Steps between C-alpha positions, in 0.01 A plus 500: 500500500735523791829682466833318468827605658806349327834463668784251576559343837823323394780607271806376317747752645871567560453334836347181357131423503370747762154436652264755638207253519459503882418875501223455247352185642490631861150537645329255262243271670526229233796416278517218250859397423524320166758221468589320177758491224522726192205473266255375770267799450578716799498828315203402284300409816575834663419699190166315456391567854634861485296570191181355657531700820595820322181458289308470821621845595787417736825690488801274446876511537694311241858384603679461173778255425844654435624196325210459256329800344175304433459345848389630839621371834201599710170676540363677803134595562588737785138587596431125560833437663574225241812427309619232260878467436748284321690355788776323299862602478645762495204659699446207741238606752480324839166505694495689826159380603450180283141398450369797691621760244730334245421193301725303261332408168688223327450518125735201471203264560406574135814363338592154380816421707590202280521726190716750689728227620558403139631853448700515822842555332368775269317669790821492709710640212264787429453583872873507561569725204208733590654546847834566343349765270333680794828497694683637207237779478542580872883508478477736205247724665743509801777615268270757349437633855869534566529698176196712602671578824786652303251707314332621825834593652552768237182688606533429867834671506346801328178527714418784736359298793355811680301587182387129480380509857320828452331382184378189671360701794313734255347203324395332819333827606326525164373136511380478859448856630358451848311183412501208743285196550446340843556137395766244430629540147450198260834475313546285202838430331483420128669552165352731234695311234744222434787374278324236288593275206362776277694777680387760747128514556308734733146574612533869588197619298279235663631567854459877471162496320241714674742682727463873519871583499811332359851624564758388247853494632767566247868455567821300442612186687609594844312829507297410811174382351473183707612678819229750459234237441609311818455819706158561345395143575613533862309826534178346354519209740571713806194710415283190479434491122474168319809490278594304193884476480626391156852368497742508213473185289880514431613576861225430754699701765400810304154649456328604179159637610283587794119500473271648768149449371342676802664823397465422125866512400784298351861605484735289290833476338414587136833409340590203280390224490171639631522846351184702466424868421216722615178411323248628747449866592570416869825317427810667646870439437759498780840569340765349732796559255420868450436565868765318697780391261789735418439673165703356210543147661373331186740684281802474733472118530356431152766242413463307830121505474502379143728205603309403807155526338627277213623232739185514705281464187707206375464314835125566511452372152701189575303435818162536311630256241562247785145555627371441145700171486348392833153580374560285187623204706194550730281492189647156402426372856141623475444306183610180666266555797208608280512167322476316836210715638130432532366845492149384595643445852629860500153620398358320807763653729425846353132449562564391861713816571238722339229340719710589808546861389126516433430371850719778642333759285154384619604541859 
């Protein structure tokens, strides 16, 4: 069995739906872009082919769907240079070399348009309300980010920036020593987790599996975790190491994790909602609060912190509820389309894509 790497390439964030697809699809020699409405079998098609090629021993990357916990938005067989992605909104993907690299696959050929036209008013109503629910989620995430900025401000104003810089330099020295690679770094931007209709989900255990060393960063909002990770990412790239940069699923302008597999390490923000504790002998904690924040800050601002954390949590819960509503409406749309689908046609399309992948594998 091949290994599977799980991550998100798009997220429901405080800055709207934020796509990192281009970074992960770059360099593929063949990309199938699936088009079709909800319930047309896009995720099922990709899961079926992913399972088959994993059983053949190929490593796979699964691009999970942040709006549906049970769906995927793409698979990549990196060793074959092949990818299959859902190219419908909100992650619309435009071909750069149509025909030569990218190919549209229209699953809409399998539906009965007459039956869908009979349901036109219902489809329009559900689609409109689903969009409204997503927009409500994004607006509420944005409000949560403003509250989070208040939270960060408390700790930023109590930070020793010289100590923060020194700590970052010490960690960079520990991670890289005098190692350099004489090549262009392959840098991929992704999400380790996402805000989903079922709440926060992450793939930290999967993404860090097999690595020799994991550094778990502990600290409060605004204690410099993301800034440190950005400096480490820049250092890894400048030294020629292939680097996986995992953005924050809440605020994609912040970073949550850096993985450099050539050096066998991951360093990540190990606070809620992706809080982990040492479970391997080699795991190491980096305590930002204890190292660079003025002692007694938590106690001094306890009332303010309690208020801001409460408002932040309330906004996050409200936004997740809006995502759940959007998912429910999407489910109703799926049922309408399923009734109008001839899945035998989808099976034929799946077989055709599989044949093309096999041809590439044989080469």
